[in-house]
matplotlib code that plots the C-alpha trace (Angstrom):
import matplotlib.pyplot as plt

x = [-91.6, -91.1, -87.6, -88.7, -91.3, -88.5, -86.4, -89.3, -89.9, -86.2, -86.2, -89.4, -87.8, -84.6, -86.8, -88.8, -85.7, -84.0, -87.0, -86.9, -83.2, -83.5, -86.4, -84.3, -81.3, -83.3, -85.3, -82.6, -83.1, -80.6, -81.0, -82.1, -84.8, -86.1, -86.2, -88.1, -90.6, -91.1, -91.3, -88.2, -85.2, -81.9, -80.3, -82.7, -82.1, -78.3, -78.7, -80.7, -78.3, -75.4, -77.3, -78.1, -74.5, -73.5, -75.9, -74.8, -71.1, -71.9, -73.7, -70.8, -68.3, -70.6, -70.9, -67.2, -67.7, -66.8, -69.7, -70.4, -72.6, -73.6, -74.5, -76.3, -76.5, -79.8, -79.6, -80.4, -77.5, -74.9, -73.0, -70.5, -69.5, -65.8, -63.4, -62.1, -61.1, -59.9, -59.5, -60.1, -58.6, -59.6, -58.8, -58.3, -61.5, -61.3, -63.7, -63.3, -65.1, -65.7, -65.5, -68.8, -70.1, -72.6, -71.8, -74.4, -72.9, -69.3, -70.5, -72.3, -69.2, -66.9, -69.3, -69.5, -65.7, -65.3, -67.6, -65.5]
y = [167.0, 168.6, 169.6, 171.4, 173.3, 174.4, 175.5, 177.5, 179.1, 180.1, 181.4, 183.5, 184.9, 185.9, 187.5, 189.4, 190.7, 191.6, 193.8, 195.4, 196.1, 197.5, 199.7, 201.0, 201.8, 203.6, 205.6, 208.1, 207.7, 206.3, 202.7, 203.8, 206.2, 203.7, 200.9, 203.1, 204.2, 200.5, 199.1, 197.0, 196.4, 197.7, 194.5, 192.4, 194.6, 194.1, 190.4, 189.9, 192.2, 190.0, 186.8, 188.0, 188.9, 185.5, 183.8, 185.9, 185.1, 181.4, 181.5, 183.2, 180.7, 177.8, 179.2, 179.9, 182.9, 186.5, 188.6, 192.0, 194.6, 197.8, 200.6, 203.6, 206.5, 208.4, 211.7, 213.7, 212.2, 213.1, 216.1, 216.5, 214.6, 214.6, 211.9, 208.9, 210.0, 206.6, 203.0, 200.4, 196.9, 194.2, 190.5, 190.9, 192.8, 196.5, 199.5, 203.1, 205.6, 209.0, 212.2, 213.3, 209.7, 209.6, 207.8, 204.9, 204.2, 204.0, 201.8, 199.5, 199.3, 198.4, 195.8, 194.1, 194.2, 192.7, 189.9, 188.9]
z = [59.0, 62.4, 61.6, 58.4, 60.4, 62.8, 59.9, 58.4, 61.7, 62.0, 58.5, 59.2, 62.3, 60.3, 57.6, 60.3, 62.0, 58.7, 57.9, 61.3, 61.1, 57.6, 58.8, 61.7, 59.5, 56.9, 59.4, 60.0, 63.7, 66.3, 67.2, 70.7, 69.5, 66.9, 69.5, 71.9, 69.2, 68.2, 71.8, 71.3, 73.6, 72.3, 73.6, 71.5, 68.4, 68.7, 69.4, 66.2, 64.2, 65.4, 64.5, 61.0, 60.3, 61.6, 59.3, 56.3, 57.1, 57.3, 54.0, 52.3, 53.7, 52.6, 49.1, 48.9, 46.6, 47.3, 48.4, 47.1, 48.6, 46.9, 49.3, 47.9, 50.3, 50.3, 48.4, 51.6, 53.4, 50.7, 51.9, 49.1, 45.9, 46.8, 45.7, 47.7, 51.2, 52.3, 51.1, 53.7, 53.4, 55.8, 55.3, 51.6, 51.0, 50.0, 49.9, 48.9, 51.2, 49.6, 51.4, 52.7, 53.3, 56.1, 59.3, 58.7, 55.3, 56.7, 59.6, 57.1, 54.9, 57.8, 59.1, 55.7, 55.3, 58.8, 57.9, 54.9]

ax = plt.figure().add_subplot(projection="3d")
ax.plot(x, y, z, "-o")
ax.set_aspect("equal")
plt.show()
């Protein structure tokens, strides 16, 4: 019984930090500015971001199936509707990055590929 409470607590923490990280990424602010505005330490933010990526990577390995992530840039971040500027291949995973993609989208794509 006690162990299930610890697991629930861990899951709740992961869900809480997932929400915070998503809020930061969708805010359009830098991590530093967002953390200052929300009274969080950057060190703590990056620690939890790293932990969440580790958990997701472990889950993907456990399932043994390829993971797909669709990233839709916000309309105000789209600079042009150009074609594919570069195709990135890491560890057997592949992603096309179109010209005009915003920096946060490119960073997210690269992090996801690295976790594969």
